[in-house]
C-alpha positions as CSV (number, residue, x, y, z in Angstrom):
1,M,0.0,0.0,0.0
2,K,1.2,3.4,-0.9
3,K,2.1,5.9,1.9
4,E,-0.6,8.3,0.6
5,D,-3.3,5.6,0.9
6,F,-2.2,4.8,4.5
7,T,-2.3,8.5,5.4
8,T,-5.7,8.9,3.8
9,T,-7.1,5.9,5.7
10,R,-5.5,7.0,9.0
11,K,-7.0,10.5,8.6
12,L,-10.5,9.1,7.9
13,V,-10.4,6.8,10.9
14,E,-9.0,9.6,13.1
15,Y,-11.8,12.0,11.9
16,I,-14.6,9.4,12.7
17,I,-13.1,8.6,16.1
18,N,-12.6,12.2,16.9
19,M,-16.3,12.9,16.2
20,R,-17.1,10.0,18.5
21,N,-14.7,11.4,21.2
22,K,-16.2,14.9,21.1
23,R,-19.6,13.4,21.8
24,V,-18.5,11.3,24.7
25,V,-16.7,14.1,26.6
26,G,-18.1,14.1,30.1
27,N,-20.4,11.2,29.2
28,V,-23.0,13.7,28.0
29,L,-24.7,13.1,24.7
30,N,-26.7,16.0,23.4
31,D,-29.2,14.1,21.2
32,E,-30.2,10.8,19.7
33,Q,-28.1,11.3,16.6
34,E,-24.9,11.7,18.7
35,D,-25.8,8.7,20.7
36,K,-26.1,6.7,17.4
37,L,-22.7,7.8,16.2
38,V,-21.0,6.8,19.5
39,S,-22.9,3.4,19.4
40,M,-22.0,2.8,15.8
41,V,-18.3,3.4,16.4
42,D,-18.1,1.4,19.6
43,T,-20.0,-1.5,18.0
44,T,-17.7,-1.4,15.0
45,L,-14.6,-1.5,17.2
46,S,-16.0,-4.4,19.2
47,L,-16.2,-6.4,15.9
48,L,-12.5,-6.2,15.4
49,P,-10.0,-8.8,16.7
50,K,-8.7,-7.7,20.1
51,E,-5.2,-6.8,19.0
52,E,-6.7,-4.5,16.3
53,Q,-9.2,-3.0,18.8
54,E,-6.2,-2.1,21.1
55,I,-4.3,-0.4,18.4
56,I,-7.2,1.8,17.3
57,K,-8.1,2.6,20.8
58,N,-4.5,3.4,21.8
59,E,-4.0,5.5,18.8
60,F,-7.2,7.4,18.4
61,I,-9.2,7.2,21.6
62,Y,-6.7,7.1,24.4
63,N,-4.1,9.2,22.6
64,L,-1.1,7.4,24.1
65,P,2.4,8.6,23.3
66,K,3.3,8.2,19.7
67,N,5.7,5.2,20.4
68,W,3.5,3.3,22.9
69,W,3.7,0.2,20.7
70,Q,7.4,-0.2,20.7
71,G,7.4,-2.5,23.7
72,Y,4.9,-4.8,22.0
73,Y,5.5,-5.0,18.3
74,S,8.3,-4.6,15.7
75,K,7.7,-1.6,13.5
76,T,6.6,-3.7,10.5
77,T,4.3,-5.8,12.6
78,Y,2.7,-2.7,14.2
79,Y,2.1,-1.0,10.9
80,R,0.7,-4.1,9.3
81,I,-1.7,-4.7,12.1
82,K,-2.6,-1.0,12.3
83,Q,-3.3,-0.9,8.5
84,A,-5.5,-4.0,8.7
85,A,-7.4,-2.6,11.7
86,M,-8.1,0.7,10.0
87,E,-9.2,-0.9,6.8
88,K,-11.5,-3.4,8.6
89,F,-12.9,-0.5,10.7
90,L,-13.8,1.5,7.7
91,N,-15.3,-1.5,5.9
92,L,-17.4,-2.4,8.8
93,I,-18.6,1.1,9.5
94,R,-19.4,1.5,5.8
95,V,-17.5,4.6,5.0
């Protein structure tokens, strides 16, 4: 996969998760549409394999330091799993 494709995929996942995160701040949802977005994202994440869930959550929800993964994965393994996780997430959420 080209670097541009990876970057585009990452930005799209980041945008969707950021929209979810904004709605969850303080556990206050303003309306039914916001509740549906949060539910849709959380349900989609739950459908991913555990390892892929952890990577997306650590990268986009918990905002851990940039190199949090270095104690767990080699660089190539991390990016391979991250790419698969982002692609599956987008396919499942139907974006």
